[in-house]
Backbone as a chain_set.jsonl record, in Angstrom:
{"seq": "MSLLDAAREVREMAYVPYSRFKVGAAIRGASGAVYRGCNVENVAYPEGTCAEAGAIAAMVAAGETELIEVAVIADSPSPVPPCGGCRQKLAEFGNGHTPVLLATIDGATLATTVGELLPGRFDAGHMAKAE", "coords": {"N": [[-5.49, -6.626, -15.402], [-8.123, -4.64, -14.459], [-8.495, -1.224, -12.585], [-10.958, -1.102, -11.359], [-11.746, -3.951, -11.27], [-9.667, -4.762, -9.927], [-10.532, -3.965, -7.098], [-12.958, -4.766, -6.702], [-12.045, -7.573, -6.352], [-10.784, -7.485, -4.022], [-12.665, -6.441, -2.341], [-14.03, -8.6, -1.77], [-12.514, -9.674, 0.529], [-13.063, -8.211, 2.584], [-13.569, -7.23, 6.348], [-16.139, -7.62, 7.6], [-17.948, -8.481, 9.989], [-20.201, -7.094, 11.491], [-21.532, -5.008, 10.382], [-22.017, -6.294, 7.558], [-21.364, -5.08, 5.169], [-19.652, -5.011, 2.499], [-16.711, -3.388, 1.072], [-14.747, -2.444, -1.46], [-11.597, -1.003, -2.485], [-9.518, 0.266, -4.584], [-6.594, 1.856, -5.592], [-4.212, 3.719, -8.034], [-0.919, 4.324, -8.227], [1.653, 7.085, -8.83], [3.531, 5.523, -10.084], [2.129, 3.665, -11.335], [1.703, 1.359, -10.26], [-0.847, -0.805, -8.568], [-2.677, -0.334, -5.547], [-4.418, -1.905, -2.793], [-7.443, -2.104, -0.885], [-9.714, -3.113, 1.829], [-12.811, -2.653, 3.738], [-12.465, -2.781, 7.15], [-13.841, -3.92, 9.881], [-14.734, -3.099, 13.409], [-15.601, -4.166, 16.758], [-15.857, -1.819, 18.351], [-17.28, 0.308, 16.691], [-15.861, 3.198, 15.61], [-13.574, 2.382, 15.241], [-12.709, 1.164, 13.195], [-11.715, 0.486, 9.744], [-11.545, 2.42, 6.488], [-12.061, 1.094, 3.215], [-10.838, 2.682, 1.397], [-8.79, 4.064, 2.78], [-7.269, 1.884, 3.633], [-6.28, 1.292, 1.183], [-4.638, 3.401, 0.474], [-2.989, 3.561, 2.904], [-1.336, 1.223, 2.197], [-0.134, 1.904, -0.292], [1.304, 4.122, 0.694], [2.84, 2.732, 2.305], [4.314, 1.23, 0.515], [6.06, 3.062, -0.236], [5.165, 5.184, -1.991], [3.573, 8.196, -2.609], [1.722, 9.598, -3.859], [-1.33, 9.498, -5.763], [-3.205, 8.447, -8.667], [-5.515, 7.623, -9.853], [-8.674, 6.301, -8.643], [-10.734, 3.777, -7.429], [-13.854, 2.514, -6.312], [-15.873, 0.089, -4.718], [-18.977, -1.476, -3.861], [-21.882, -3.455, -2.466], [-24.473, -2.233, -3.216], [-27.451, -0.228, -3.827], [-27.114, 2.072, -5.323], [-23.757, 3.818, -6.456], [-21.175, 3.912, -4.053], [-20.102, 6.652, -2.475], [-16.871, 7.795, -1.148], [-16.592, 8.094, 2.412], [-16.333, 11.39, 4.601], [-13.901, 11.437, 5.62], [-12.271, 9.896, 4.162], [-12.49, 11.205, 1.789], [-10.782, 13.517, 2.34], [-8.495, 12.197, 3.031], [-8.106, 11.011, 0.42], [-7.878, 13.485, -1.247], [-5.597, 14.231, 0.056], [-3.452, 12.729, -1.235], [-3.924, 12.789, -3.848], [-5.085, 14.887, -6.338], [-7.278, 17.749, -7.302], [-8.128, 16.78, -9.912], [-8.079, 14.271, -10.205], [-9.235, 11.267, -11.186], [-11.88, 9.307, -10.067], [-13.698, 6.513, -9.484], [-16.79, 5.182, -8.754], [-18.447, 2.602, -7.687], [-21.061, -0.223, -8.163], [-21.694, -3.626, -7.11], [-23.462, -4.706, -8.905], [-22.892, -3.413, -11.495], [-23.494, -0.669, -11.989], [-22.077, 2.574, -12.345], [-20.328, 5.71, -11.211], [-18.689, 8.414, -12.584], [-16.365, 10.309, -11.001], [-14.521, 13.067, -9.717], [-11.883, 13.865, -7.348], [-11.817, 16.337, -6.75], [-14.574, 17.127, -6.972], [-15.663, 15.332, -5.303], [-14.664, 16.513, -2.784], [-14.927, 19.562, -2.43], [-13.289, 22.861, -2.284], [-11.329, 21.968, -0.157], [-9.22, 21.378, 2.461], [-5.94, 22.172, 2.672], [-2.327, 22.083, 2.817], [-1.731, 24.607, 2.363], [-3.476, 26.199, 3.623], [-2.416, 26.148, 6.269], [-0.677, 28.099, 8.884], [2.457, 29.79, 8.293], [5.146, 28.464, 10.218], [7.587, 30.579, 12.352]], "CA": [[-6.6, -6.161, -14.269], [-8.336, -3.213, -14.385], [-8.565, -1.059, -11.343], [-12.218, -1.668, -10.846], [-11.463, -5.327, -10.96], [-8.95, -4.905, -8.434], [-11.45, -3.434, -6.067], [-13.95, -5.82, -6.787], [-11.623, -8.645, -6.017], [-10.358, -7.442, -2.652], [-14.059, -6.195, -1.587], [-14.249, -10.289, -0.928], [-11.869, -10.061, 1.531], [-13.368, -7.226, 3.692], [-13.866, -8.178, 7.282], [-17.534, -6.749, 8.087], [-19.305, -9.161, 10.699], [-21.374, -6.58, 12.224], [-22.551, -4.673, 8.994], [-22.144, -7.174, 6.405], [-21.425, -4.159, 4.345], [-18.255, -5.179, 2.118], [-16.434, -2.274, 0.164], [-13.19, -2.723, -1.884], [-10.966, 0.145, -3.154], [-8.067, 0.123, -5.665], [-5.592, 3.222, -6.391], [-3.029, 3.511, -8.927], [0.152, 5.222, -7.641], [2.146, 7.465, -9.957], [4.379, 4.64, -10.694], [1.415, 2.507, -12.447], [1.219, 0.282, -9.373], [-2.098, -0.946, -7.966], [-2.736, -0.693, -4.253], [-5.806, -2.312, -2.881], [-7.89, -2.248, 0.404], [-11.114, -3.396, 1.729], [-12.96, -2.312, 4.895], [-12.08, -3.888, 8.165], [-14.726, -3.768, 10.868], [-14.266, -3.667, 14.722], [-16.758, -4.053, 17.412], [-16.022, -0.514, 18.612], [-17.447, 1.087, 15.29], [-15.288, 4.095, 15.399], [-12.152, 2.173, 15.145], [-12.631, 0.319, 11.637], [-10.971, 1.051, 8.864], [-12.264, 2.119, 5.256], [-11.253, 0.318, 2.065], [-9.895, 3.702, 0.517], [-7.816, 4.276, 3.876], [-6.381, 0.858, 3.44], [-5.351, 1.173, -0.002], [-3.576, 4.524, 0.573], [-1.871, 2.811, 3.748], [-0.73, 0.214, 1.382], [0.588, 2.917, -0.972], [2.345, 4.639, 1.383], [4.104, 1.398, 2.819], [5.332, 0.782, -0.513], [6.931, 4.293, -0.842], [4.489, 6.318, -3.14], [2.764, 9.055, -2.139], [0.782, 10.368, -5.213], [-2.439, 8.669, -6.227], [-3.257, 9.202, -9.784], [-6.845, 7.163, -9.863], [-9.261, 5.616, -7.57], [-11.983, 3.04, -7.81], [-14.404, 2.09, -5.148], [-17.003, -0.771, -5.191], [-19.748, -1.966, -2.705], [-23.098, -3.966, -2.852], [-25.504, -0.928, -2.64], [-28.361, 0.271, -5.023], [-26.364, 3.061, -6.04], [-22.335, 3.891, -6.247], [-21.19, 4.794, -3.005], [-18.954, 7.452, -2.269], [-16.373, 7.614, 0.136], [-17.156, 8.879, 3.67], [-15.715, 12.427, 4.636], [-12.777, 11.249, 6.15], [-11.458, 9.357, 3.213], [-12.477, 12.079, 0.962], [-9.942, 14.223, 3.059], [-7.207, 11.215, 2.598], [-7.964, 11.066, -1.127], [-7.139, 14.755, -1.49], [-3.987, 14.434, 0.474], [-2.401, 11.741, -2.014], [-4.238, 13.011, -5.355], [-5.463, 16.466, -6.608], [-8.647, 17.922, -7.757], [-8.676, 16.223, -11.415], [-7.648, 12.829, -9.773], [-10.298, 10.411, -11.661], [-12.59, 8.494, -9.158], [-15.088, 5.649, -10.435], [-17.369, 4.582, -7.919], [-19.404, 1.352, -8.69], [-21.939, -1.325, -7.39], [-21.459, -4.864, -7.952], [-24.353, -4.757, -10.431], [-22.442, -2.766, -12.755], [-23.628, 0.938, -12.078], [-20.75, 3.226, -12.094], [-20.565, 7.064, -11.472], [-17.275, 8.747, -12.749], [-16.168, 11.774, -10.43], [-13.0, 13.476, -9.392], [-11.321, 14.085, -5.979], [-12.173, 17.793, -6.611], [-15.828, 16.974, -6.981], [-15.889, 14.872, -3.961], [-14.249, 17.266, -1.88], [-14.624, 21.006, -3.105], [-12.991, 23.501, -0.881], [-10.497, 20.806, 0.609], [-8.383, 21.881, 3.689], [-4.629, 21.386, 2.524], [-1.404, 22.46, 3.577], [-1.536, 25.997, 2.053], [-4.236, 26.834, 4.739], [-1.609, 25.978, 7.508], [0.049, 29.272, 9.079], [4.032, 29.182, 8.287], [6.03, 28.887, 11.508], [8.699, 31.423, 11.678]], "C": [[-6.897, -4.943, -14.346], [-8.764, -2.493, -12.917], [-9.921, -1.255, -10.63], [-12.198, -3.325, -10.424], [-10.839, -5.772, -9.842], [-9.468, -4.763, -7.306], [-12.385, -4.255, -5.993], [-13.312, -7.215, -6.277], [-11.282, -8.424, -4.54], [-11.597, -7.018, -1.8], [-14.395, -7.673, -0.794], [-13.697, -10.473, 0.196], [-12.093, -9.178, 2.829], [-13.665, -8.165, 4.994], [-14.919, -7.005, 7.992], [-18.3, -7.785, 8.813], [-20.252, -8.388, 11.403], [-22.098, -5.608, 10.959], [-22.988, -5.292, 7.772], [-21.963, -6.418, 5.095], [-19.937, -4.016, 3.509], [-17.935, -3.938, 1.204], [-14.811, -2.673, -0.333], [-12.885, -1.368, -2.532], [-9.612, -0.397, -3.908], [-7.661, 1.708, -6.048], [-4.646, 2.837, -6.903], [-2.119, 4.773, -8.39], [0.657, 5.763, -8.799], [2.803, 6.608, -10.565], [3.747, 3.725, -11.756], [0.969, 1.334, -11.365], [0.0, 0.237, -8.847], [-1.974, -1.36, -6.443], [-4.245, -0.869, -3.888], [-6.223, -2.359, -1.23], [-9.297, -2.486, 0.578], [-11.336, -2.955, 3.385], [-12.732, -3.123, 5.857], [-12.859, -3.249, 9.337], [-14.067, -3.926, 12.492], [-15.229, -3.233, 15.937], [-17.054, -2.646, 18.101], [-15.946, 0.218, 17.366], [-16.092, 1.867, 14.946], [-13.67, 3.823, 14.977], [-11.956, 1.254, 14.12], [-11.868, 1.291, 11.045], [-11.577, 0.75, 7.597], [-11.361, 1.385, 4.349], [-10.364, 1.689, 1.573], [-8.583, 3.985, 1.911], [-6.766, 3.23, 3.613], [-5.459, 0.648, 2.306], [-4.414, 2.444, 0.174], [-2.629, 4.169, 1.544], [-1.106, 2.064, 2.983], [0.414, 0.836, 0.137], [1.823, 3.512, -0.479], [3.441, 3.672, 2.188], [4.803, 1.029, 1.877], [6.053, 2.032, -1.022], [6.384, 5.011, -1.675], [3.532, 7.259, -2.035], [1.842, 9.979, -2.97], [-0.039, 9.306, -5.652], [-2.866, 9.15, -7.681], [-4.852, 8.585, -10.729], [-7.382, 6.292, -8.835], [-10.458, 4.731, -8.178], [-12.719, 2.427, -6.41], [-15.7, 1.45, -5.382], [-17.912, -1.325, -3.76], [-21.042, -2.475, -3.403], [-24.221, -3.033, -2.278], [-26.397, -0.777, -3.813], [-27.814, 1.4, -5.657], [-24.931, 3.287, -5.614], [-22.257, 4.763, -4.904], [-19.932, 5.361, -2.636], [-18.293, 7.554, -1.008], [-16.751, 8.533, 1.041], [-16.017, 10.178, 3.758], [-14.341, 12.256, 4.786], [-11.589, 10.779, 4.95], [-11.202, 10.335, 1.926], [-11.081, 12.978, 1.056], [-8.531, 13.477, 2.451], [-6.809, 11.258, 1.167], [-7.323, 12.267, -1.412], [-5.957, 15.028, -1.176], [-2.781, 13.88, -0.461], [-2.775, 12.25, -3.44], [-4.359, 14.506, -5.474], [-6.909, 16.659, -7.179], [-9.18, 17.229, -8.971], [-8.497, 14.814, -11.075], [-9.012, 11.997, -10.071], [-10.672, 9.503, -10.476], [-13.751, 7.713, -9.761], [-15.801, 4.841, -9.208], [-18.471, 3.487, -8.598], [-20.124, 0.486, -7.744], [-21.496, -2.444, -8.239], [-22.272, -5.285, -8.979], [-23.949, -4.097, -11.524], [-22.811, -1.105, -13.046], [-22.442, 1.566, -11.639], [-21.307, 4.912, -12.145], [-18.838, 7.598, -11.26], [-17.414, 10.23, -12.19], [-14.658, 12.295, -10.272], [-12.791, 13.553, -7.924], [-11.982, 15.56, -5.768], [-13.549, 18.067, -6.339], [-16.365, 16.514, -5.838], [-15.834, 15.787, -2.819], [-13.969, 18.706, -2.348], [-14.331, 21.586, -1.799], [-12.05, 22.91, 0.032], [-9.755, 21.706, 1.397], [-6.799, 21.338, 2.934], [-3.653, 22.344, 2.997], [-1.018, 24.321, 3.383], [-2.305, 26.853, 2.83], [-3.491, 26.841, 5.974], [-0.716, 27.555, 7.469], [1.761, 28.825, 8.782], [4.555, 29.463, 9.782], [7.247, 29.603, 11.153], [9.839, 31.051, 12.88]], "O": [[-6.009, -4.091, -14.309], [-9.365, -3.206, -12.114], [-9.972, -1.541, -9.433], [-12.619, -3.761, -9.353], [-11.123, -6.67, -9.049], [-8.969, -5.386, -6.369], [-12.676, -4.499, -4.822], [-14.111, -8.005, -5.773], [-11.579, -9.371, -3.812], [-11.557, -7.236, -0.589], [-14.841, -7.847, 0.34], [-14.16, -11.309, 0.972], [-11.485, -9.343, 3.886], [-13.917, -9.369, 4.947], [-14.671, -5.979, 8.625], [-19.386, -8.058, 8.302], [-21.168, -8.998, 11.956], [-23.316, -5.678, 10.794], [-23.973, -5.002, 7.094], [-22.313, -6.929, 4.031], [-19.16, -3.098, 3.775], [-18.881, -3.456, 0.58], [-13.924, -3.113, 0.398], [-13.771, -0.687, -3.048], [-8.926, -1.386, -3.653], [-8.351, 2.515, -6.671], [-4.066, 1.811, -6.546], [-2.526, 5.917, -8.19], [0.338, 5.218, -9.855], [2.794, 6.762, -11.786], [4.321, 3.173, -12.695], [0.055, 0.538, -11.584], [-0.427, 1.357, -8.567], [-1.389, -2.372, -6.056], [-5.154, -0.24, -4.43], [-5.359, -2.633, -0.398], [-10.094, -2.167, -0.303], [-10.4, -2.894, 4.183], [-12.763, -4.318, 5.562], [-12.54, -2.128, 9.734], [-13.133, -4.679, 12.766], [-15.582, -2.06, 16.06], [-18.199, -2.3, 18.393], [-14.899, 0.7, 16.934], [-15.282, 1.373, 14.163], [-12.83, 4.624, 14.568], [-10.969, 0.521, 14.191], [-11.468, 2.389, 11.43], [-12.028, -0.348, 7.271], [-10.189, 1.098, 4.594], [-9.151, 1.549, 1.414], [-7.406, 4.057, 1.559], [-5.589, 3.525, 3.403], [-4.352, 0.109, 2.29], [-3.235, 2.218, -0.098], [-1.447, 4.366, 1.264], [0.088, 2.318, 3.144], [1.481, 0.326, -0.205], [2.959, 3.483, -0.952], [4.588, 3.939, 2.546], [5.893, 0.502, 2.104], [6.593, 2.033, -2.128], [7.195, 5.681, -2.314], [2.997, 6.955, -0.969], [1.35, 11.026, -2.552], [0.477, 8.221, -5.921], [-2.855, 10.371, -7.834], [-5.209, 8.952, -11.848], [-6.624, 5.578, -8.177], [-11.014, 4.985, -9.247], [-12.025, 1.906, -5.536], [-16.568, 1.99, -6.067], [-17.319, -1.522, -2.699], [-21.359, -2.146, -4.546], [-24.727, -3.089, -1.157], [-25.985, -1.275, -4.86], [-28.261, 1.59, -6.788], [-24.701, 3.002, -4.439], [-22.864, 5.796, -4.619], [-18.885, 4.728, -2.499], [-18.886, 7.447, 0.066], [-17.188, 9.636, 0.711], [-14.962, 10.09, 3.129], [-13.582, 12.925, 4.085], [-10.424, 11.166, 4.858], [-10.191, 10.362, 1.225], [-10.37, 13.151, 0.067], [-7.726, 13.978, 1.666], [-5.68, 11.45, 0.715], [-6.172, 12.184, -1.842], [-5.232, 15.815, -1.783], [-1.623, 14.293, -0.519], [-1.879, 12.126, -4.275], [-3.742, 15.259, -4.721], [-7.599, 15.684, -7.475], [-10.386, 17.06, -9.149], [-8.914, 14.087, -11.977], [-9.886, 12.052, -9.206], [-9.742, 8.939, -9.899], [-14.628, 8.241, -10.443], [-15.232, 3.838, -8.777], [-19.094, 3.552, -9.657], [-19.788, 0.478, -6.559], [-21.11, -2.465, -9.407], [-21.918, -6.092, -9.839], [-24.63, -4.176, -12.546], [-22.492, -0.466, -14.048], [-21.825, 1.16, -10.654], [-22.266, 5.342, -12.787], [-18.047, 7.372, -10.344], [-18.174, 11.106, -12.604], [-13.737, 11.714, -10.846], [-13.777, 13.22, -7.266], [-12.582, 15.865, -4.737], [-13.867, 19.019, -5.626], [-17.344, 17.043, -5.311], [-16.744, 15.88, -1.996], [-12.814, 19.016, -2.64], [-14.728, 21.245, -0.685], [-11.996, 23.455, 1.135], [-9.65, 22.863, 0.988], [-6.625, 20.141, 2.704], [-4.04, 23.372, 3.553], [-0.281, 25.03, 4.068], [-2.055, 28.057, 2.873], [-3.938, 27.594, 6.839], [-0.236, 28.072, 6.46], [2.201, 27.702, 9.029], [4.38, 30.522, 10.384], [7.878, 29.459, 10.106], [10.98, 31.509, 12.812]]}, "num_chains": 1, "name": "protein.A"}
């Protein structure tokens, strides 16, 4: 199964009673394993979870901390990019060259990278060294 197919499949499991906007994400860890996530809404909107964050949490729970590929799919007129918070999360576990495939359920795709999604990202190198 391709990474995009994994994202398409998990998208159907999204819990979206308020927006009805299902999103699925799949990431490939450095081991080659695929981790999936879907958006999970909450009536208190800021408390929901994005699909990308769910996939990253599944990867970390499995003991991996490096992602090498990302796919995100939604039912939208054009491919939907990750929100700002998820861009930072992807940057935490990937690198600027990590490929990201954004897609619609109708077959439109946009290939990009974590670096293109989040130029000038904040990383550990920006933090002051404690003495």
